[in-house]
DRENKOLKOL-50411 format. One record per atom (N, C-alpha, C): x, y, z. Coordinates in steps of 0.02 Angstrom, whole numbers, padded with zeros to 5 digits, always signed. Last residue first. Layout:
N
XYZ ...
This chain:
357
+06226+04456+07546 +06247+04393+07579 +06323+04388+07584 +06190+04625+07588 +06214+04577+07539 +06238+04514+07575 +06042+04690+07654 +06111+04669+07668 +06131+04616+07617 +05952+04796+07542 +05956+04737+07584 +06029+04721+07596 +05972+04977+07545 +05973+04912+07513 +05974+04855+07563 +05852+05096+07610 +05919+05065+07610 +05917+04997+07576 +05734+05168+07489 +05753+05146+07556 +05824+05116+07553 +05602+05234+07398 +05673+05232+07409 +05687+05211+07481 +05469+05255+07389 +05498+05208+07340 +05574+05205+07346 +05387+05345+07452 +05400+05282+07486 +05431+05231+07439 +05407+05527+07469 +05378+05465+07443 +05395+05404+07484 +05464+05654+07466 +05497+05600+07503 +05473+05532+07482 +05492+05759+07336 +05438+05717+07364 +05471+05659+07400 +05556+05922+07325 +05569+05850+07332 +05509+05816+07364 +05568+06055+07202 +05549+06027+07266 +05564+05952+07267 +05701+06145+07121 +05648+06095+07121 +05631+06075+07193 +05736+06317+07100 +05749+06254+07135 +05688+06208+07131 +05769+06395+06950 +05719+06387+07002 +05730+06318+07035 +05876+06515+06876 +05864+06445+06894 +05815+06442+06952 +05887+06623+06736 +05874+06613+06807 +05857+06540+06818 +05978+06727+06623 +05947+06662+06639 +05940+06657+06715 +05980+06852+06496 +05988+06832+06566 +05954+06765+06576 +06052+06957+06371 +06016+06896+06390 +06032+06878+06463 +06050+07139+06400 +06075+07076+06373 +06036+07016+06399 +06008+07266+06432 +06042+07228+06484 +06070+07161+06459 +05935+07354+06359 +06005+07345+06339 +06044+07302+06388 +05807+07367+06414 +05816+07329+06351 +05888+07317+06330 +05737+07368+06547 +05808+07380+06535 +05829+07342+06472 +05605+07337+06537 +05622+07400+06570 +05696+07418+06562 +05609+07214+06478 +05575+07268+06443 +05593+07336+06473 +05674+07141+06577 +05708+07152+06514 +05675+07208+06474 +05573+07141+06674 +05637+07173+06689 +05675+07188+06625 +05478+07064+06606 +05463+07134+06621 +05527+07172+06638 +05547+06942+06605 +05531+06975+06543 +05516+07049+06554 +05551+06910+06742 +05614+06923+06706 +05600+06960+06641 +05415+06890+06770 +05452+06944+06803 +05516+06961+06767 +05390+06778+06689 +05354+06840+06678 +05392+06899+06709 +05475+06686+06751 +05486+06703+06681 +05451+06769+06664 +05418+06677+06877 +05485+06705+06871 +05500+06725+06799 +05292+06617+06849 +05297+06682+06882 +05364+06715+06868 +05334+06495+06792 +05293+06542+06755 +05296+06612+06783 +05405+06442+06901 +05440+06455+06838 +05401+06504+06795 +05302+06425+06992 +05354+06474+07007 +05394+06491+06944 +05232+06321+06927 +05200+06386+06939 +05252+06440+06952 +05332+06217+06925 +05304+06246+06864 +05272+06314+06875 +05447+06144+06986 +05416+06206+07012 +05383+06246+06956 +05432+05971+06994 +05448+06026+06949 +05411+06089+06973 +05500+05874+07115 +05439+05908+07097 +05458+05969+07054 +05582+05712+07120 +05581+05785+07118 +05513+05812+07098 +05549+05572+07230 +05580+05604+07173 +05576+05679+07177 +05452+05432+07264 +05507+05473+07288 +05539+05506+07227 +05275+05416+07249 +05342+05410+07222 +05391+05454+07259 +05155+05340+07359 +05186+05400+07328 +05257+05386+07305 +05041+05213+07320 +05103+05230+07355 +05137+05289+07322 +04933+05175+07243 +04924+05230+07290 +04986+05250+07328 +04957+05086+07146 +04931+05058+07208 +04923+05111+07262 +05012+05161+07046 +04944+05138+07035 +04914+05107+07097 +05097+05294+07135 +05095+05232+07098 +05023+05209+07091 +05056+05470+07119 +05068+05410+07157 +05069+05349+07111 +05123+05637+07087 +05073+05584+07084 +05092+05525+07127 +05230+05718+07092 +05171+05741+07129 +05117+05687+07130 +05357+05705+07031 +05334+05656+07080 +05275+05680+07122 +05397+05708+06875 +05365+05755+06921 +05328+05712+06972 +05521+05631+06836 +05475+05669+06794 +05442+05725+06833 +05600+05550+06914 +05626+05617+06899 +05579+05658+06855 +05591+05440+07045 +05553+05462+06986 +05570+05535+06973 +05690+05310+07100 +05680+05382+07104 +05647+05404+07039 +05679+05157+07180 +05665+05193+07117 +05652+05266+07133 +05766+05016+07242 +05742+05085+07254 +05734+05120+07187 +05733+04850+07261 +05753+04900+07212 +05723+04968+07229 +05697+04779+07373 +05744+04750+07326 +05772+04800+07276 +05620+04877+07444 +05664+04829+07478 +05717+04800+07432 +05529+04974+07400 +05600+04985+07387 +05647+04932+07416 +05480+04850+07289 +05507+04918+07291 +05483+04951+07356 +05524+04680+07263 +05482+04731+07293 +05519+04797+07293 +05521+04544+07144 +05556+04597+07180 +05506+04646+07210 +05467+04450+07059 +05470+04435+07131 +05507+04486+07172 +05449+04488+06931 +05509+04448+06946 +05518+04433+07020 +05340+04569+06940 +05333+04507+06903 +05392+04460+06917 +05397+04678+07004 +05348+04636+07040 +05340+04568+07006 +05473+04729+06899 +05506+04705+06960 +05460+04659+06999 +05373+04767+06809 +05420+04714+06790 +05457+04686+06851 +05306+04867+06882 +05270+04809+06856 +05318+04752+06843 +05410+04959+06909 +05373+04929+06963 +05338+04864+06940 +05444+04995+06779 +05494+04963+06822 +05460+04927+06880 +05328+05061+06743 +05343+04997+06711 +05397+04959+06749 +05339+05176+06824 +05281+05131+06831 +05296+05062+06802 +05456+05233+06771 +05454+05211+06841 +05397+05162+06853 +05413+05263+06641 +05466+05215+06651 +05465+05188+06722 +05317+05360+06671 +05298+05301+06633 +05349+05245+06643 +05394+05460+06730 +05349+05421+06773 +05326+05357+06738 +05566+05465+06676 +05495+05478+06665 +05453+05435+06712 +05693+05431+06724 +05682+05499+06700 +05608+05515+06692 +05736+05349+06870 +05695+05344+06809 +05676+05414+06787 +05872+05285+06947 +05837+05349+06937 +05802+05345+06870 +05888+05144+07051 +05887+05172+06984 +05848+05237+06984 +05977+05027+07151 +05938+05089+07146 +05942+05116+07075 +06056+04915+07147 +06001+04915+07196 +05959+04979+07194 +06140+04807+07043 +06117+04877+07050 +06055+04877+07094 +06200+04689+07002 +06201+04706+07073 +06181+04778+07087 +06185+04651+06871 +06241+04696+06888 +06244+04716+06960 +06071+04574+06871 +06134+04542+06854 +06193+04586+06875 +05973+04671+06902 +05986+04616+06947 +06055+04585+06935 +05983+04752+06787 +05994+04780+06854 +06011+04725+06904 +05947+04661+06687 +06015+04688+06688 +06032+04718+06757 +05812+04644+06721 +05858+04587+06722 +05930+04610+06726 +05767+04773+06697 +05764+04747+06765 +05811+04687+06772 +05784+04776+06557 +05823+04821+06600 +05824+04796+06672 +05689+04686+06514 +05760+04670+06504 +05804+04714+06547 +05578+04763+06547 +05588+04699+06581 +05661+04676+06574 +05589+04872+06460 +05599+04882+06531 +05612+04816+06568 +05559+04867+06327 +05626+04848+06346 +05639+04850+06421 +05434+04917+06310 +05442+04845+06299 +05511+04821+06321 +05440+05052+06316 +05428+05018+06379 +05436+04942+06372 +05579+05093+06205 +05508+05089+06223 +05502+05053+06290 +05715+05116+06197 +05673+05139+06142 +05600+05139+06160 +05817+05181+06331 +05774+05129+06302 +05732+05159+06245 +05969+05207+06390 +05919+05241+06350 +05880+05188+06313 +06055+05202+06543 +06020+05165+06492 +05970+05211+06456 +06209+05221+06612 +06151+05260+06591 +06119+05222+06534 +06272+05107+06742 +06270+05140+06676 +06209+05185+06668 +06323+05142+06913 +06293+05101+06861 +06290+05140+06796 +06479+05183+06989 +06411+05200+06968 +06387+05151+06914 +06564+05135+07120 +06560+05117+07049 +06489+05128+07026 +06635+05254+07231 +06581+05209+07212 +06585+05193+07138 +06735+05344+07245 +06741+05282+07283 +06684+05233+07269 +06698+05455+07171 +06748+05409+07142 +06752+05343+07180 +06520+05485+07164 +06586+05493+07194 +06634+05439+07169 +06408+05556+07066 +06439+05491+07072 +06510+05499+07100 +06353+05678+07040 +06344+05652+07107 +06381+05586+07118 +06373+05704+06905 +06408+05746+06954 +06406+05715+07024 +06283+05614+06848 +06355+05602+06841 +06395+05643+06891 +06160+05675+06884 +06175+05606+06904 +06251+05594+06902 +06169+05796+06817 +06167+05795+06890 +06184+05727+06918 +06166+05750+06684 +06225+05786+06709 +06227+05786+06785 +06037+05701+06676 +06093+05654+06672 +06157+05687+06699 +05968+05824+06685 +05959+05773+06735 +06018+05723+06736 +06014+05889+06568 +06025+05919+06633 +06019+05867+06689 +05969+05803+06467 +06041+05813+06477 +06056+05842+06545 +05832+05822+06484 +05861+05756+06493 +05936+05761+06505 +05816+05958+06452 +05800+05934+06520 +05830+05866+06534 +05861+05953+06311 +05898+05989+06363 +05880+05966+06434 +05865+05797+06225 +05828+05856+06247 +05864+05887+06307 +05932+05678+06200 +05962+05740+06177 +05926+05803+06199 +05888+05551+06226 +05916+05589+06282 +05946+05655+06262 +05741+05482+06161 +05802+05520+06147 +05825+05559+06208 +05672+05347+06262 +05673+05398+06209 +05740+05434+06205 +05673+05331+06434 +05644+05306+06372 +05647+05363+06321 +05808+05303+06550 +05757+05345+06518 +05730+05308+06457 +05907+05285+06700 +05872+05258+06641 +05820+05307+06615 +06048+05250+06799 +06004+05302+06772 +05972+05274+06709 +06100+05165+06951 +06095+05174+06878 +06046+05229+06861 +06216+05121+07075 +06157+05161+07058 +06157+05173+06983 +06285+05028+07200 +06278+05031+07127 +06211+05064+07110 +06276+05043+07336 +06342+05042+07305 +06339+05049+07229 +06184+05128+07456 +06181+05094+07392 +06250+05099+07359 +06182+05198+07575 +06229+05142+07567 +06216+05099+07505 +06117+05315+07585 +06081+05256+07610 +06121+05192+07600 +06204+05396+07517 +06201+05403+07589 +06165+05344+07622 +06170+05361+07387 +06234+05340+07413 +06236+05345+07489 +06045+05424+07383 +06049+05352+07374 +06116+05325+07400 +06083+05558+07395 +06043+05527+07448 +06045+05451+07443 +06144+05580+07273 +06185+05580+07334 +06148+05547+07392 +06030+05581+07194 +06080+05528+07186 +06124+05523+07247 +05968+05697+07240 +05933+05633+07248 +05982+05574+07240 +06064+05794+07205 +06046+05783+07275 +06012+05716+07286 +06063+05780+07064 +06125+05770+07102 +06109+05755+07175 +05934+05819+07034 +05954+05750+07021 +06018+05733+07059 +05942+05956+07072 +05895+05911+07106 +05915+05838+07096 +06039+06006+06983 +06049+06009+07055 +06005+05961+07093 +05976+05980+06859 +06042+05952+06875 +06054+05951+06950 +05857+06053+06864 +05855+05980+06861 +05922+05949+06880 +05801+06185+06906 +05869+06160+06919 +05867+06084+06922 +05702+06253+06777 +05706+06215+06839 +05777+06188+06846 +05733+06415+06704 +05733+06343+06702 +05732+06313+06772 +05711+06545+06595 +05702+06526+06666 +05692+06451+06666 +05812+06640+06480 +05768+06585+06498 +05764+06578+06573 +05873+06728+06338 +05851+06730+06408 +05804+06671+06422 +06004+06659+06236 +05937+06688+06245 +05919+06686+06319 +06173+06695+06175 +06122+06660+06215 +06055+06695+06215 +06237+06699+06006 +06223+06732+06070 +06168+06696+06109 +06261+06533+05935 +06272+06605+05937 +06256+06635+06005 +06130+06415+05956 +06193+06434+05925 +06200+06510+05928 +06060+06385+06121 +06055+06399+06050 +06125+06413+06022 +05973+06311+06255 +06037+06328+06225 +06028+06335+06150 +05865+06330+06383 +05867+06332+06311 +05935+06356+06287 +05763+06274+06510 +05832+06283+06490 +05837+06279+06414 +05608+06364+06524 +05646+06302+06518 +05716+06317+06493 +05534+06478+06436 +05520+06443+06499 +05550+06373+06493 +05620+06616+06369 +05599+06546+06361 +05588+06515+06429 +05570+06778+06336 +05601+06734+06385 +05575+06664+06373 +05602+06918+06227 +05566+06858+06248 +05606+06821+06301 +05600+07057+06117 +05613+07032+06185 +05570+06971+06203 +05676+07059+05957 +05614+07055+05994 +05626+07025+06064 +05787+07057+05877 +05785+07105+05932 +05722+07104+05973 +05807+06963+05783 +05763+07019+05764 +05761+07073+05818 +05881+06865+05844 +05916+06911+05799 +05873+06970+05779 +05776+06799+05913 +05830+06833+05950 +05864+06885+05906 +05710+06745+05804 +05675+06794+05846 +05726+06833+05887 +05808+06657+05758 +05785+06711+05714 +05750+06766+05755 +05814+06569+05866 +05873+06608+05849 +05854+06668+05804 +05685+06516+05859 +05706+06551+05920 +05766+06596+05904 +05692+06453+05736 +05647+06510+05744 +05664+06550+05807 +05786+06354+05765 +05801+06403+05713 +05756+06465+05720 +05718+06274+05856 +05774+06315+05879 +05792+06368+05829 +05564+06241+05889 +05601+06252+05828 +05658+06301+05846 +05547+06132+06035 +05542+06195+05998 +05581+06194+05933 +05477+06031+06123 +05514+06018+06061 +05511+06080+06017 +05408+06078+06233 +05459+06027+06243 +05502+06016+06182 +05380+06250+06271 +05368+06192+06230 +05425+06142+06237 +05366+06429+06268 +05375+06365+06301 +05356+06308+06255 +05396+06602+06287 +05394+06544+06244 +05402+06481+06285 +05327+06758+06310 +05352+06700+06345 +05343+06640+06299 +05366+06918+06236 +05330+06854+06238 +05367+06803+06282 +05322+07094+06225 +05370+07039+06228 +05331+06974+06235 +05217+07175+06189 +05281+07205+06207 +05337+07154+06206 +05125+07115+06045 +05139+07117+06116 +05207+07149+06129 +05128+07114+05910 +05069+07146+05941 +05078+07152+06017 +05235+07040+05873 +05246+07111+05881 +05185+07148+05908 +05193+06913+05846 +05214+06927+05915 +05225+07002+05927 +05170+06886+05717 +05118+06922+05752 +05137+06939+05824 +05301+06909+05600 +05274+06875+05658 +05222+06918+05693 +05349+06876+05428 +05335+06919+05485 +05309+06877+05543 +05364+06791+05318 +05416+06840+05332 +05404+06885+05391 +05260+06701+05322 +05263+06751+05268 +05310+06808+05285 +05284+06685+05492 +05245+06663+05436 +05243+06719+05384 +05365+06634+05638 +05367+06676+05579 +05326+06645+05523 +05328+06533+05726 +05331+06602+05750 +05328+06651+05692 +05219+06402+05691 +05275+06441+05669 +05272+06510+05701 +05146+06247+05680 +05160+06303+05725 +05225+06337+05705 +05045+06206+05541 +05108+06197+05577 +05124+06259+05619 +04892+06284+05538 +04926+06220+05531 +04988+06216+05573 +04842+06410+05568 +04861+06395+05499 +04901+06331+05492 +04893+06504+05711 +04841+06477+05667 +04868+06463+05598 +04963+06520+05836 +04997+06504+05773 +04948+06470+05725 +04911+06566+05953 +04899+06495+05937 +04931+06473+05872 +04949+06668+06084 +04961+06658+06013 +04955+06583+05998 +04866+06765+06203 +04883+06697+06182 +04891+06693+06107 +04917+06890+06306 +04888+06879+06240 +04913+06811+06216 +04887+06968+06463 +04916+06913+06425 +04879+06905+06358 +04930+07128+06535 +04881+07081+06508 +04919+07027+06470 +05006+07191+06686 +05008+07173+06615 +04949+07127+06598 +05033+07223+06820 +04992+07268+06780 +04994+07254+06706 +05095+07136+06904 +05138+07186+06872 +05099+07234+06827 +04993+07050+06941 +05028+07088+06994 +05068+07145+06964 +04962+06994+06817 +04913+07036+06852 +04946+07079+06905 +05080+06923+06794 +05060+06976+06748 +05010+07023+06781 +05073+06829+06898 +05127+06879+06898 +05110+06937+06852 +04960+06756+06858 +04962+06789+06923 +05014+06844+06925 +04997+06707+06731 +04939+06751+06739 +04942+06790+06804 +05109+06626+06761 +05115+06684+06716 +05058+06733+06727 +05050+06530+06845 +05102+06574+06871 +05111+06636+06828 +04962+06471+06752 +04936+06502+06812 +04986+06551+06841 +05050+06417+06660 +05005+06470+06639 +04976+06508+06698 +05111+06319+06742 +05151+06370+06709 +05107+06431+06692 +04999+06239+06780 +05033+06281+06830 +05078+06334+06799 +04965+06178+06650 +04920+06225+06685 +04957+06267+06737 +05041+06082+06592 +05059+06152+06579 +05017+06202+06619 +04983+05960+06630 +05051+05975+06650 +05068+06049+06643 +04816+05968+06695 +04861+05969+06638 +04931+05990+06660 +04723+05978+06791 +04777+05931+06804 +04827+05928+06746 +04621+06061+06753 +04669+06087+06801 +04727+06040+06814 +04598+06042+06574 +04579+06029+06644 +04635+06054+06688 +04649+06076+06457 +04576+06067+06458 +04552+06052+06528 +04786+06189+06426 +04750+06137+06463 +04675+06136+06451 +04894+06195+06287 +04850+06231+06332 +04797+06184+06361 +04979+06140+06198 +04988+06120+06268 +04938+06154+06315 +05025+06105+06046 +04962+06118+06081 +04966+06094+06153 +05191+06180+06036 +05144+06124+06025 +05080+06139+06062 +05259+06292+06064 +05277+06258+06003 +05236+06195+05991 +05173+06440+06121 +05199+06372+06131 +05211+06339+06064 +05171+06602+06190 +05175+06561+06130 +05204+06493+06147 +05102+06746+06248 +05120+06678+06269 +05116+06634+06207 +05142+06921+06266 +05118+06864+06228 +05141+06799+06259 +05085+07055+06362 +05136+07003+06355 +05106+06944+06317 +05056+07227+06359 +05031+07161+06340 +05090+07114+06331 +05084+07363+06369 +05071+07324+06431 +05037+07257+06415 +05127+07434+06263 +05055+07427+06270 +05035+07384+06329 +05249+07556+06233 +05232+07495+06269 +05157+07492+06276 +05312+07618+06074 +05291+07624+06143 +05276+07556+06173 +05337+07619+05940 +05393+07606+05985 +05375+07611+06058 +05232+07625+05858 +05267+07688+05871 +05326+07679+05918 +05181+07499+05865 +05215+07519+05804 +05255+07583+05814 +05120+07511+05992 +05175+07463+05982 +05215+07482+05920 +05021+07604+05967 +05073+07620+06016 +05133+07574+06006 +04944+07532+05877 +04976+07593+05855 +05033+07612+05902 +04898+07429+05959 +04940+07413+05902 +04978+07475+05878 +04820+07500+06054 +04880+07463+06075 +04927+07449+06017 +04757+07654+06058 +04761+07597+06013 +04826+07560+06027 +04687+07713+06210 +04742+07712+06161 +04739+07649+06120 +04535+07786+06237 +04571+07723+06245 +04624+07720+06190 +04446+07914+06320 +04495+07897+06268 +04530+07832+06286 +04339+07973+06389 +04340+07901+06377 +04388+07879+06323 +04339+08102+06427 +04312+08088+06361 +04317+08014+06342 +04396+08098+06553 +04331+08130+06544 +04298+08111+06477 +04520+08036+06530 +04470+08004+06572 +04401+08032+06558 +04582+08133+06448 +04573+08064+06424 +04518+08028+06464 +04584+08241+06534 +04544+08245+06474 +04531+08175+06446 +04676+08190+06629 +04607+08207+06649 +04561+08211+06588 +04792+08177+06555 +04760+08117+06581 +04688+08130+06601 +04819+08314+06531 +04807+08268+06475 +04771+08206+06499 +04838+08358+06662 +04785+08388+06622 +04767+08342+06563 +04949+08283+06703 +04884+08271+06736 +04827+08300+06695 +05047+08339+06619 +05031+08267+06615 +04962+08253+06645 +05047+08471+06665 +05028+08456+06596 +05008+08383+06589 +05091+08451+06797 +05027+08483+06785 +05002+08467+06714 +05218+08393+06782 +05164+08354+06813 +05095+08384+06799 +05291+08427+06621 +05276+08448+06689 +05219+08405+06717 +05400+08321+06539 +05333+08349+06538 +05315+08366+06610 +05554+08311+06457 +05519+08317+06521 +05451+08350+06511 +05643+08201+06363 +05593+08255+06358 +05552+08256+06421 +05719+08093+06390 +05755+08155+06376 +05707+08214+06370 +05643+07979+06400 +05663+08011+06463 +05697+08078+06452 +05517+07923+06318 +05573+07966+06302 +05593+08006+06364 +05405+07849+06355 +05464+07812+06333 +05525+07857+06321 +05268+07861+06380 +05317+07870+06434 +05383+07838+06416 +05150+07851+06306 +05202+07800+06299 +05255+07803+06353 +05063+07957+06342 +05039+07889+06333 +05095+07838+06339 +05145+08069+06342 +05110+08051+06403 +05087+07978+06400 +05183+08069+06207 +05234+08059+06260 +05202+08039+06326 +05061+08097+06146 +05095+08034+06132 +05147+08018+06185 +05038+08225+06194 +04991+08172+06211 +05025+08104+06201 +05143+08290+06129 +05141+08287+06202 +05095+08232+06226 +05106+08278+05996 +05167+08245+06018 +05169+08239+06094 +04998+08360+05989 +04985+08289+05985 +05046+08249+06007 +05010+08493+06112 +05023+08464+06047 +05008+08389+06049 +04869+08554+06210 +04940+08535+06200 +04949+08507+06130 +04739+08570+06257 +04779+08629+06240 +04853+08614+06234 +04653+08469+06276 +04699+08483+06332 +04743+08544+06318 +04586+08468+06154 +04548+08479+06216 +04592+08497+06275 +04691+08438+06066 +04655+08502+06060 +04617+08518+06125 +04729+08310+06113 +04777+08365+06112 +04742+08432+06109 +04611+08239+06090 +04636+08247+06159 +04685+08305+06163 +04607+08243+05950 +04553+08273+05990 +04577+08287+06060 +04721+08168+05918 +04718+08239+05899 +04664+08276+05938 +04682+08045+05962 +04737+08077+05996 +04738+08152+05981 +04500+08045+05959 +04565+08027+05934 +04619+08062+05975 +04349+07977+06023 +04399+08030+06023 +04466+08003+05998 +04222+07915+05921 +04275+07895+05967 +04330+07948+05965 +04061+07930+05895 +04121+07971+05889 +04171+07950+05942 +03951+07856+05925 +03981+07845+05859 +04047+07882+05851 +03907+07897+06049 +03941+07833+06045 +03976+07822+05979 +03951+08070+06072 +03904+08020+06047 +03941+07954+06041 +03990+08211+06110 +03990+08150+06151 +03936+08103+06125 +04082+08304+05990 +04016+08281+06012 +04023+08216+06052 +04199+08427+06014 +04189+08355+06003 +04123+08334+06031 +04227+08551+06047 +04183+08544+05990 +04169+08472+05974 +04251+08650+06193 +04255+08586+06158 +04205+08584+06101 +04232+08761+06267 +04289+08761+06221 +04292+08698+06179 +04131+08738+06353 +04113+08777+06293 +04171+08780+06243 +04193+08672+06458 +04151+08633+06412 +04135+08672+06348 +04363+08732+06474 +04293+08731+06493 +04253+08693+06440 +04520+08694+06532 +04475+08690+06474 +04404+08687+06498 +04626+08804+06616 +04581+08748+06619 +04533+08751+06559 +04760+08875+06513 +04717+08870+06571 +04672+08810+06568 +04928+08872+06468 +04860+08850+06451 +04818+08844+06514 +05039+09001+06436 +05016+08951+06484 +04943+08934+06468 
């Protein structure tokens, strides 16, 4: 049995130039270096360390100012309580109004609550890549949160196959086994907003977007629109425009087809719909109701608030961090996904249609 260590038993000099090593702590605490490692990493449940021994090791660490080397702990299979954050494009904010700021805020708050630090990976060296020269720096962290509107799916699949723990922020489908993600429920929110238009007695409702509709969030929104179209109504078409230059023609088509409401996937599209409708003598929402599906926290250029959905970005960041920590604590649990409900902005761009002549 090892008794209390007295100062005369120590040979380590307390000088700034001498940083105590794990071997020093083992000698000072009267235990093996393997025991010190187990106390640090707490990863082998099959080996029991008595509370007294654990406390003696921790006391020596505190007294001598021992700080574990996080990289060494990670290489040894332990946990260093660091979570990485990686994005596939430069999205880190320069101001509080940046679209990605709430995601990062939620991650930071949840990490602090759970006792983790965040490590930002910028993928230095030009093109953003998770893997470079056959390896990835993400291994410096216990796990990582990934986000970005246009990710490299092949790299995500390679990271999954490597066994590295991560959670994608946003709905992410890949080939082969699924990956863990936390996503806004765009389909559910769009379905509810579309149903609301029918409740207001709109008979013809359309969906429009600018750009490629192949992105997962775009497919989710369109899916919600199609789910909400009841058989007794004749739904309007889904338009995919190449640019805002085509919006005026879209408004003409809406008028010709007797469509009185449209769901606009982006705020840019909604704004241009307003401009083109006004130019044609139409008013919103009297002549045309517009639902803005991007993020309706802003207002029209005239100050009128948009009706639409609110992306729960801060909550998504929080929930993604929480899910990743759960996966770290239960590494054999398999991929998991969670959905976060969107908020709704009542706004002033939706109303009942005019009585038809």
